[in-house]
C-alpha positions in Angstrom: 0.0 0.0 0.0 1.3 3.4 -1.0 1.0 6.4 1.4 2.8 9.7 1.9 6.1 8.8 3.6 7.4 12.4 3.7 5.6 15.6 3.1 7.5 18.9 3.0 5.2 21.9 3.4 6.3 25.5 2.8 9.8 24.9 3.8 12.0 28.1 3.9 15.7 28.0 4.9 17.9 31.1 5.3 21.7 31.5 5.8 23.4 34.5 7.5 26.5 35.6 5.5 28.4 38.8 6.7 25.3 39.9 8.6 23.0 39.6 5.6 20.2 37.0 5.3 20.4 34.8 2.2 17.4 32.7 1.3 18.6 29.2 0.3 15.2 27.5 0.2 12.1 29.5 -0.8 8.8 28.1 0.5 8.9 24.7 -1.2 6.5 21.8 -1.0 6.6 18.3 -2.2 5.8 14.7 -1.1 7.6 11.3 -1.4 5.3 8.2 -1.2 6.2 4.8 0.1 7.9 2.8 -2.7 8.6 5.8 -4.9 11.8 7.3 -6.1 11.6 11.1 -6.3 14.6 12.9 -7.9 15.6 16.4 -6.9 17.2 18.0 -9.9 19.1 21.2 -10.4 22.5 22.8 -10.7 24.9 23.5 -7.7 23.4 26.2 -5.6 19.8 25.3 -6.5 19.1 24.1 -2.9 18.9 20.4 -3.4 21.4 19.4 -0.7 20.1 22.1 1.8 16.7 20.5 1.3 18.0 17.0 2.1 20.0 18.2 5.1 16.9 20.0 6.4 14.9 16.7 6.5 17.5 15.1 8.9 18.0 18.4 10.7 21.7 18.4 9.9 22.0 22.1 9.1 23.9 24.3 11.7 21.6 25.4 14.6 22.2 29.1 13.8 20.7 28.3 10.4 17.8 26.1 11.7 16.5 28.9 13.8 15.9 30.9 10.6 14.0 28.0 9.0 10.2 27.8 8.7 7.6 25.2 7.4 6.9 21.6 8.3 8.6 18.3 7.5 6.1 15.6 8.2 7.2 11.9 8.3 5.0 8.9 8.6 6.7 5.5 8.8 3.4 3.5 8.9 1.0 5.8 7.2 -0.8 6.5 10.5 1.5 8.2 13.0 2.8 11.5 11.6 5.7 13.4 13.1 6.9 16.9 12.3 10.7 16.5 12.2 11.3 20.2 12.8 9.6 19.8 16.3 10.8 16.5 17.8 13.4 16.2 20.5 17.1 15.5 19.8 16.6 11.9 21.3 13.8 11.2 18.8 15.8 12.6 16.1 18.7 10.3 17.0 16.4 7.4 16.7 15.3 8.4 13.2 18.7 9.2 11.7 20.4 6.1 10.2 17.4 4.0 11.3 14.1 5.0 9.6 15.7 7.8 7.5 19.2 7.2 6.1 21.4 9.3 3.9 24.1 8.4 1.4 26.4 11.4 1.0 28.1 12.7 -2.2 31.7 12.0 -1.2 32.2 8.7 0.6 35.9 9.3 1.6 34.8 12.4 3.8 31.8 10.5 5.0 33.6 7.4 6.2 36.0 7.6 9.2 39.5 6.9 8.0 40.6 5.4 11.4 37.9 2.7 11.6 37.5 -0.3 9.3 34.6 -0.3 6.9 33.0 -3.2 8.7 33.2 -1.6 12.2 31.4 1.5 10.8 28.5 -0.5 9.5 28.4 -2.6 12.6 28.3 0.6 14.7 25.0 1.6 12.9 23.4 -1.8 13.6 24.6 -1.8 17.3 23.2 1.7 17.8 19.7 1.0 16.5 19.1 -2.8 16.9 19.3 -4.9 20.0 21.9 -7.4 18.7 25.3 -8.7 19.8 28.6 -7.7 18.2 28.9 -11.1 16.6 25.4 -10.8 15.0 26.2 -7.2 13.9 29.3 -8.5 12.2 27.4 -11.1 10.4 24.8 -8.7 9.3 27.4 -6.2 8.1 29.1 -8.9 6.0 25.6 -10.0 4.6 25.0 -6.4 3.5 28.4 -6.2 1.9 27.3 -9.3 -0.2 24.0 -7.6 -1.0 25.8 -4.4 -2.3 28.0 -6.8 -4.4 31.3 -6.0 -2.8 34.1 -8.5 -3.8 35.2 -10.7 -0.8 32.9 -9.2 1.8 34.8 -10.8 4.8 38.1 -9.2 3.7 36.4 -5.8 3.1 34.9 -5.9 6.6 38.5 -5.5 8.0 39.8 -3.0 5.4 40.1 0.8 5.9 38.3 3.3 3.5 41.6 4.3 1.8 42.1 0.7 0.7 39.0 0.7 -1.4 38.2 2.2 -4.8 35.7 5.1 -5.1 33.0 2.7 -6.3 33.7 0.3 -3.4 33.6 3.1 -0.8 30.2 4.2 -2.2 28.9 0.6 -1.8 30.0 0.5 1.8 28.1 3.8 2.3 25.0 2.2 0.7 25.4 -0.8 3.0 25.7 1.5 6.0 22.6 3.5 5.0 20.6 0.4 4.2 21.5 -2.0 7.1 18.8 -0.9 9.4 16.2 -1.1 6.6 15.1 2.5 6.6 11.6 3.6 5.3 13.2 6.5 3.5 16.7 6.7 1.8 18.2 10.1 0.8 20.9 9.8 -1.9 22.8 13.1 -2.3 24.6 12.9 -5.7 26.0 9.4 -4.9 27.3 8.8 -8.4 28.6 12.2 -9.4 32.4 11.4 -9.5 32.1 7.7 -10.4 32.9 5.9 -13.7 29.8 5.5 -15.9 30.0 1.7 -15.5 30.3 1.9 -11.7 27.5 4.6 -11.7 25.3 2.2 -13.7 25.8 -0.6 -11.2 25.2 1.7 -8.2 22.0 3.0 -9.7 20.8 -0.6 -10.5 21.8 -1.6 -6.9 19.8 1.3 -5.3 16.7 0.5 -7.6 16.9 -3.2 -6.7 17.2 -2.6 -2.9 14.3 0.0 -3.2 12.1 -2.7 -4.9 13.1 -5.3 -2.4 12.4 -3.3 0.7 9.6 -1.0 -0.6 11.3 2.1 0.8 10.9 5.6 -0.5 14.0 7.3 -2.1 15.0 11.0 -2.6 17.7 10.9 -5.3 19.5 14.2 -5.6 21.3 14.8 -8.9 22.1 17.4 -11.6 22.1 14.9 -14.3 18.8 14.3 -16.1 20.2 11.2 -17.7 20.5 9.6 -14.3 16.9 10.8 -13.5 15.6 9.0 -16.5 17.3 5.8 -15.4 16.1 5.6 -11.9 13.3 8.0 -10.9 9.4 7.8 -10.9 8.9 11.5 -10.4 11.2 14.6 -10.7 11.2 17.9 -8.8 13.2 20.6 -10.6 14.9 23.2 -8.4 16.4 26.6 -9.4 17.9 29.2 -7.0 15.9 27.7 -4.0 12.6 27.4 -5.7 10.7 24.4 -7.1 10.0 25.6 -10.7 8.5 22.2 -12.0 7.5 18.8 -10.8 5.8 15.8 -12.3 6.4 12.3 -13.6 9.7 11.7 -15.2 7.9 10.9 -18.6 6.1 14.3 -18.4 9.2 16.2 -17.4 11.2 14.9 -20.4 8.5 14.8 -23.1 6.7 17.9 -22.1 8.9 20.2 -19.9 7.2 23.5 -19.2 10.0 25.6 -17.9 13.0 27.0 -19.9 15.4 26.0 -17.2 14.2 22.3 -17.4 14.5 22.4 -21.2 18.1 23.7 -20.8 19.1 20.9 -18.4 17.9 18.4 -21.0 19.6 20.1 -23.9 23.0 20.7 -22.3 24.0 17.1 -22.2 26.9 16.5 -24.8 25.6 13.1 -25.9 22.5 14.9 -27.3 24.6 16.6 -29.8 26.8 15.8 -32.8 30.5 16.0 -32.5 31.6 19.7 -32.8 28.2 21.4 -32.4 28.1 24.2 -30.0 26.5 23.2 -26.8 23.5 25.3 -25.6 23.8 26.6 -21.9 21.2 27.6 -19.4 21.5 31.3 -20.1 20.5 30.7 -23.7 17.2 29.3 -22.7 16.5 31.9 -19.9 17.3 35.0 -21.9 16.6 34.0 -25.5 13.0 33.2 -26.5 14.0 31.5 -29.7 15.5 28.7 -27.7 12.2 28.0 -26.0 10.6 26.7 -29.2 13.5 25.4 -31.3 15.2 22.0 -30.7 18.1 21.8 -31.3 19.0 25.4 -30.7 19.4 27.3 -34.0 22.9 28.8 -33.1 24.8 25.5 -33.0 27.9 25.5 -35.2 31.0 23.5 -35.7 34.0 24.7 -33.7 36.4 21.8 -34.0 39.7 22.3 -35.8 40.9 19.7 -38.3 44.2 17.9 -37.6 47.1 19.2 -39.7 48.3 15.6 -40.3 51.7 16.5 -38.8 52.7 14.3 -35.8 53.3 16.3 -32.6 53.8 13.5 -30.1 54.8 10.0 -30.9 54.6 7.4 -28.1 56.6 4.1 -28.6 56.2 1.0 -26.4 55.6 3.1 -23.3 55.3 1.4 -20.0 54.9 2.7 -16.4 55.1 0.1 -13.6 54.7 0.7 -9.8 56.0 -1.6 -7.1 53.2 -3.7 -5.5 54.5 -6.1 -3.0 57.9 -5.7 -1.4 60.0 -8.3 0.6 61.5 -7.6 4.0 64.5 -5.9 2.5 62.2 -3.4 0.7 62.8 -4.9 -2.7 59.8 -5.1 -5.1 58.5 -8.6 -5.6 55.7 -7.7 -8.0 54.6 -4.6 -10.0 51.3 -2.9 -11.0 51.5 -2.3 -14.8 49.6 1.1 -14.8 50.6 1.6 -18.5 51.6 -1.5 -20.3 53.6 -1.3 -23.6 51.4 1.1 -25.6 52.2 3.0 -28.8 50.2 5.8 -30.5 50.6 9.3 -32.2 49.1 12.7 -31.4 48.6 15.1 -34.4 48.9 18.8 -34.4 45.6 20.7 -33.9 43.6 17.5 -33.1 41.7 16.6 -30.0 42.6 13.1 -28.9 40.3 11.5 -26.3 41.5 8.9 -23.9 38.7 7.0 -22.1 38.4 4.2 -19.6 37.4 3.3 -16.1 39.3 4.4 -13.0 42.5 2.4 -12.7 42.8 1.8 -16.5 46.0 4.0 -16.6 44.7 7.1 -18.4 45.8 9.7 -15.9 49.1 8.0 -15.4 49.6 8.0 -19.2 48.7 11.8 -19.4 51.2 12.7 -16.6 53.9 10.5 -18.1 53.5 12.3 -21.5 54.5 15.5 -19.6 57.2 13.7 -17.6 55.5 14.4 -14.4 55.7 10.7 -13.8 58.9 8.8 -15.0 58.3 6.0 -17.6 59.7 2.6 -16.8 60.5 1.9 -20.5 59.7 3.2 -24.0 59.9 6.6 -25.6 57.9 9.9 -25.9 58.9 11.9 -28.9 57.8 15.6 -28.9 58.6 17.2 -32.3 61.0 14.2 -32.8 62.8 15.0 -29.6 62.9 12.1 -27.0 61.6 13.7 -23.7 63.0 10.8 -21.7 66.6 11.9 -22.5 65.9 15.6 -21.3 67.5 16.9 -18.2 65.4 18.6 -15.5 66.6 22.0 -16.8 65.6 21.2 -20.3 62.2 19.9 -19.1 61.6 23.1 -17.2 62.1 25.2 -20.4 59.8 22.8 -22.2 56.9 23.4 -19.7 56.1 26.5 -21.6 54.8 24.4 -24.5 53.3 21.5 -22.6 50.5 22.3 -20.0 47.9 20.3 -18.0 44.5 21.2 -16.6 43.9 18.9 -13.6 40.6 17.2 -12.5 40.2 19.3 -9.3 40.8 23.0 -9.9 40.6 23.8 -6.2 43.4 21.5 -5.1 45.6 22.7 -8.0 45.3 26.4 -7.0 47.1 27.9 -4.0 44.3 28.9 -1.6 46.6 31.7 -0.2 47.4 33.2 -3.6 45.1 35.5 -5.5 44.0 34.0 -8.8 45.5 37.0 -10.7 48.9 36.2 -9.2 48.5 32.5 -9.9 48.0 33.0 -13.6 50.7 35.6 -13.7 53.3 33.3 -12.0 54.2 31.2 -15.1 54.7 34.3 -17.1 57.2 35.5 -14.5 59.0 32.2 -14.0 59.6 31.7 -17.8 60.4 35.4 -18.3 57.8 35.9 -21.0 56.7 39.3 -19.9 59.2 41.1 -17.6 57.2 44.3 -17.0 54.7 43.7 -14.0 52.1 46.1 -15.5 52.2 44.4 -18.9 52.0 41.0 -17.1 48.8 42.1 -15.2 47.2 43.3 -18.5 48.0 40.0 -20.1 46.3 38.2 -17.1 43.2 40.4 -17.4 43.0 39.6 -21.1 43.2 35.9 -20.3 40.5 36.3 -17.7 38.2 37.9 -20.1 38.9 35.2 -22.7 37.7 32.5 -20.3 34.5 34.5 -19.4 35.7 36.1 -16.2 35.9 39.8 -15.3 38.9 42.1 -14.6 37.9 42.6 -11.0 38.3 38.9 -10.4 42.1 39.4 -10.5 42.3 40.2 -6.8 40.0 37.3 -5.5 41.0 34.1 -3.9 40.1 30.6 -5.2 37.5 30.0 -2.5 35.4 32.9 -3.7 34.6 31.2 -7.0 32.3 28.4 -8.0 33.6 25.1 -9.4 33.0 26.1 -13.0 34.7 29.4 -12.5 37.7 27.7 -10.9 37.9 25.4 -13.9 38.0 28.6 -16.1 40.8 30.0 -14.0 43.1 26.9 -14.4 42.4 27.0 -18.2 43.5 30.5 -18.2 46.7 29.7 -16.3 47.3 26.8 -18.8 46.9 29.2 -21.7 49.1 31.9 -20.3 52.3 30.5 -21.9 50.5 29.9 -25.3 51.4 26.2 -25.2 51.1 23.9 -28.3 49.9 20.9 -26.2 47.4 20.7 -23.4 46.3 17.7 -21.4 42.7 18.0 -19.8 42.6 15.3 -17.1 38.9 14.7 -16.1 38.5 18.5 -16.2 34.7 18.5 -16.6 33.9 15.2 -14.7 32.5 16.8 -11.5 30.8 19.8 -13.1 27.1 20.4 -13.5 26.0 19.5 -17.0 25.3 23.2 -17.8 28.7 24.3 -16.5 30.2 21.4 -18.3 28.7 22.6 -21.6 30.2 26.1 -20.9 33.7 24.7 -20.3 33.6 22.4 -23.4 32.4 25.4 -25.6 35.2 27.5 -24.1 37.9 24.9 -24.9 36.6 24.5 -28.4 36.6 28.3 -28.9 40.1 28.7 -27.5 41.5 25.8 -29.5 40.1 27.3 -32.7 41.6 30.7 -31.7 45.1 29.5 -30.5 45.5 26.3 -32.5 46.8 24.1 -29.7 46.5 20.2 -29.5 44.4 18.6 -26.7 44.6 15.2 -25.1 41.2 14.9 -23.3 41.0 12.4 -20.6 37.7 11.2 -19.2 35.8 8.1 -18.0 32.6 9.3 -19.9 32.6 8.1 -23.5 29.6 10.2 -24.3 31.5 13.5 -23.5 34.7 12.2 -25.2 32.8 11.2 -28.3 31.3 14.7 -28.6 34.6 16.6 -27.9 37.3 14.5 -29.6 38.5 13.9 -33.2 40.0 10.4 -32.3 39.5 8.2 -29.3 41.8 5.8 -27.5 40.0 3.3 -25.2 42.1 2.0 -22.4 41.6 -1.0 -20.1 44.0 -2.3 -17.5 47.0 -0.3 -18.9 46.5 -1.4 -22.4 44.9 0.2 -25.5 41.7 -1.7 -26.1 40.9 0.1 -29.4 41.7 3.4 -31.2 40.1 5.2 -34.1 37.8 8.2 -35.2 35.5 9.3 -32.4 32.2 8.6 -34.3 33.4 5.2 -35.6 34.4 4.1 -32.0 31.1 5.3 -30.6 28.8 3.9 -33.3 30.7 0.7 -34.2 32.8 -0.5 -31.3 35.0 -3.4 -32.0 35.6 -4.3 -28.3 33.1 -5.7 -25.7 34.7 -3.3 -23.2 34.0 -0.3 -25.3 30.5 -1.5 -25.8 30.1 -1.8 -22.0 31.2 1.9 -21.6 28.7 3.0 -24.2 25.9 1.0 -22.7 26.6 2.6 -19.2 26.0 6.1 -20.5 22.7 7.4 -18.9 20.6 8.6 -21.9 17.6 11.0 -21.6 15.0 8.6 -23.0 11.8 7.4 -21.3 
């Protein structure tokens, strides 16, 4: 029997920032029924996570005092509790027991000093009257349910000894072990490989159908919504602007913002087409009735046919096990005897799951990681023979945009100085005034303002920080740039902006890009050619459209099948 499990009525949440009141949630209302999966959809800053934290009363007390509205929870369909008014003891009984939450980043949600099994057992011991032995058995049983390999061994492992997908499964086991009536999933698959994401989504759906619980699934990706949800609630700047069945949202979206989220996904567009962004739909009426948007145009630059980088029999091995003398007994072959060429002005995509060796390969091309064997020829010069001094001079021509822009920027350094630094180090522009002017030009090129010069990294959004590191990479006018998962963690709309920006800058400056990602849909849209990597080896290589439409390898087909498509 279906009944309202959770009813949010006129919820408003305010934050105080520098003495000013900021309205994060604006008088929203929606319900979640038993046995139903409701998706909360929107970009970063739309209020999705604040809504979920409000349900479990996990917001700071200073913020909660500024909240209003009711959050009604009924576990059995008869007794109704207003979560905003219950005592801390009652709240403690609800958290992790009848309402559980899976957080976005499992590494920060799991305690690094306790084993994974101990953390799941703790939840069972807290809410169930069972012995430690029974808690251990139940925890191992849940590890089997979430399809972790060798559950008994993982029980005794620490979080850092597991992959990202495995840590997320531990979090799911912890959230599910007390068989909650309501499960809240806060972007649980954002940073995962598409294949791991698919298995996690299937797992949540399977457990939901088995237990009959209600699920709130928070995401910015409408492809994921199409795969898992029954109903969707679309949020924008703290407001609910649209809600309804998933089929209605996708086939008959009423709001421009919802239409924009659907249209921004790269896999909806042909390779080289300009991606629409949210602002196009909100400020341009022609976008509201036309699909695809009329302003799309090709921005990719054809390869010159000249080889820029040639990789021959490249291998990178890491010591795995060592004997008591510290000598390696076995090795992990991160990159295993691969050869390929990168042509001038092309975009070469490298795709594969976590652990396939793509990031190691990218960093080895720049000699940030030493190769075990093989050669890397840049303009017919072997980089493996270069001295540190020669490599330092070459850095001007070879640049990288890292996956996490926040950790690759110095938090104590203003972003203007961060972009200016390579110009000073390489002696490109010696006059400080001219250097500053050059930085301001670069900021404007990537869509930022001159006044941003004196701000610190924490004052920017994720998408803006990604633009800053792109500006820094371009400062030296390199001929070759590696983008290492540089759009993986971004909202689909911000991802579209960054991909458009890279295409525009590539057209203007004529550099070559190696684009590393786990998402074959994004790689197919952005790249001229694709290399598919698996366990350190090249699985297949060829033109992007050919690889995507006619894959020769079962592994490539698996990556394509795992891409969440907006189709209902």
